[in-house]
N, C-alpha and C positions, 0 to 999 in steps of 0.2 A: 365349627366353621360355617358361616352363613354366606350363601351366594349373593344375597341382596347387598350385604355390606361390601363385598368385593366389587360388585358392579357399580355401586354408588361411588366408591373411591376411584374406580376406573373413569367414570364420566366426569368426576371432579377434575381429573387431570386433562381429559379430552377438551373440556370446556375452556381450559386455559389457553388453548391454541387459537381460539377464535379471534382474539385481539392482541396476540403476543407475537411481535415480529421476531424476537430471538428464537422462540420455539419453532416458528414456521421455517426460519432459516436453518435450524438444526435438521429439519426433516427434508427440505428441498434444496436449499442453497448450496451447502457444502458437498453433498453427493453429486449434484449436477456439475458443480465447478470441477470436482475431481475427474469426472467422466470426460468433460470437455477438454481439459488440459492434457490429461494422459492419452485421450483419444487422438489429439493432434500430434502428440509426441510419437505415438505408434504409427500414424500416417507418414510422418517425416522419416522415421527409421525404416519403414517398409520400402522406401525408395532406393535403399542401398542394400543390395542382396549380399554383397561380399565385403566391400571396404567402406567403412564409415569415415567420413572426412574429419580428422582431428576430434574424435568423439569425446575424449576426456577433457581437453581444454574447453570445448564448447559447453559442456554440461557443468563442469566445476566453475568456470568463469561466469556462466549465467546464474548459477546458484548464489555465488558471492555477490554479484551485482544486484540480483533481486533482493537479497537480504538487506543490502544498503538502502534500497528504496523503501522497503517495508519498515526498517528501523527508523528511517527519517520520518516516516508518517507516524509511527508509534511514539517517537520522541515527543511529538506535540500532543497527540490525542490522549495517550496514557498519562502523560504528565499532568494534563488538564484533569483527567479523571481522578488522579491522586489528590488534587486540591478539592474536588467534589466529594470524594469519599471521606476525607478528613474534615469536611464541613468548614473549609478554610476559604472557599471561593468568595463568599460575600465579604469576608474580612479584608481580602485583598483589594476589592473595589470600593470599600469604605475609605480606603486611603487615596492619595492623589494619583495612584497608578492608573494609566490609561490603557485601553484595549491593545493599541499597537505595542506598547512597552511590554505588556503581558505576553503577547504572541512572540515577540522577538526574544524574550527570555526563554520561552519554551523551545524556540529554534536553537538557541545556544546550548541548552541542556541536551536536546536531542543530538546535536552535532558532536558534543563531547562523548555521549554514550556510543555514538556511531563509530567514532575513531577507535574506541576500545574494542567493540564487537568486530569491526572489519579487520582489525589487526589480529585478533585471535583466530578468526576464520581463515585468513590468509596464511597464518603460521601453521594451523592444523592441516590445511590443504597441501602445504609444502611437506610437512612432516609425515603425513599419512599416505599421500598420493603422489609425492614428488612433483606437485604442480605449483609452479611459481607464477602467480598472477602478474607479477611485476615485469615478467618477460614480454608481456603484451606491449609494454613500452609506455613512455610518457604521454602518448596519445590517449591513454585510458583516462587520465585525470579529468579533462573537460567533460567526458561522458559521465564519469562518476558524479561530478558536480551537478550535471543535469538531472541525474536520478535523485539526488538529494533534494533539489528544488521541486521536482515533481512530488516526491514524498511529502515535502512541506505543504504543498498545495492541497494534497489529499487530507493531510492532518488538520489543516485549518478548516477545511470544509466539514470534516468529521466533527471537530470541536463545535463549530457553529450549529450543526444539526442536533448534537447532544444538548447544547445550551438551549436550543429552541424547544425540543420535544421531550427532554428529560430522560429519566432512567431507562425507558423503553428503547431509546436509541443508542445506549451504551455499546451494544453489540457491534455497531458500525466501526468502533475503534479497531476491531480485529477483522471485520468482514469487508469494509469498503475498499481497502487496498487490494485485496485478492480479486475483487471484481474486475480489475484492470489486467490481471495476469493473462487470460486467454488472448486478449487483443494486443498485448505487449510483445508477443513473439519471444518469450523468454528462452524457451528451450527448442524452438523451431523457427524457421524463417516465415515472414509474412505470407509468402507465396503458398504455404500449406493451407492457410485459412480459406474458407469459402469467400466468394466475392463480396458479400455484404459485410463480413467481418474485416476484410481487407480495407474496405472503405472507412470503417471505424478506426482501424489501426493507423491510418494516415494522420489522424488527429490526436494520437497518443504519443507523447514525447519519448516514452520508454521504448517504443517499438523501433525508433531510429537508433537508440543507444545500443540495443541488443543486436540489431542488424550491423551496426558499426563494429561492435566487438567481434562478431563472427568474420567480418571482412578483414579486420586487423589480424586475427589469428590465422586465417587461411591465405590471405593475399599480401599482408603487410600494408605499408602505406598509411595514409591518414584519410579517412572518409569524411571530408569536409562537408559535403552536402547533408549527410545524416546529422552532423553536429549542428549545423545552422538551422535545420528544420526543428530539431529538438529544442534548441535555444529559443527560437522564435515562439514556439508553442508554450514553452515554460514561462516566458515573460508574460504572455497573455494570461495564462492560468493562475500565476501567482498573484497578479494584480486583481483578477476576478475573485480569487479566494479571499483576499483581504476585504474587498468590497462586500462580499457575501457575509463575512464574519461581522463587519461593522453593521450591516443592515439587520442581521439577526440580533446582535447585541442591543441595538436601539429598540427593536420590537420587544425584546424580553424586558428591558428596563421600563418601557412605556406601559406594558401590561402588568407590571409588578411581579414578574415571574423570577426575577433575580434572587429574591429572598428565599425561594423554594428550592434553589439549586443545592443538592446534597441532602435534602430531607428524606 
């Protein structure tokens, strides 16, 4: 056994990190994200020495709703990657298919998958933990729709970035959605965040959804203000995401990069 061969192979792997976003994210992104999210959860729980306010509904409801957002995003970005991995993307656009038709088809596929996943999670939450998310009431439906639209916006942006930058950006299909988790106040209220993150959370539609969910569970009623803020932001972001995809699609076609997708 030779030390020089071991060291040579070690440096071979180290050098890969210099220009590899996925490897850098493996070392820095996920550990920091876990620390931030669970750190804020700890801060939130530390405020209650004895009685936690509706602890189980808050956390299980947040988990199900966050999965809805994440699956909506994945329904677009991962479905796009399946076309890339199968080297079918160029064939699709050799046909009369337009970019908008392609995106809307991915949204439909993602919505179908989402219904199945959300139904299974709701059933398991009721069977394992006696938590019926439908007890939150019909007021939950417009908030869920807002989460789906936000997930679509993230998915379209992710698809555009992968289309533009190629294989190196594929990790964004899993990572970009989680970037919004700390400022979406999924498991804790916005008030727990430091001031600069609270300012960012004001522009995140999901933060209003999760604040609204906690308000419905703890106080009842219908948090109309949160719904309107979330809806307004989502309309802006979904339009911008389509424009961003169109712009990148045109750039990729102009530079002749479309033929390299999936190679």
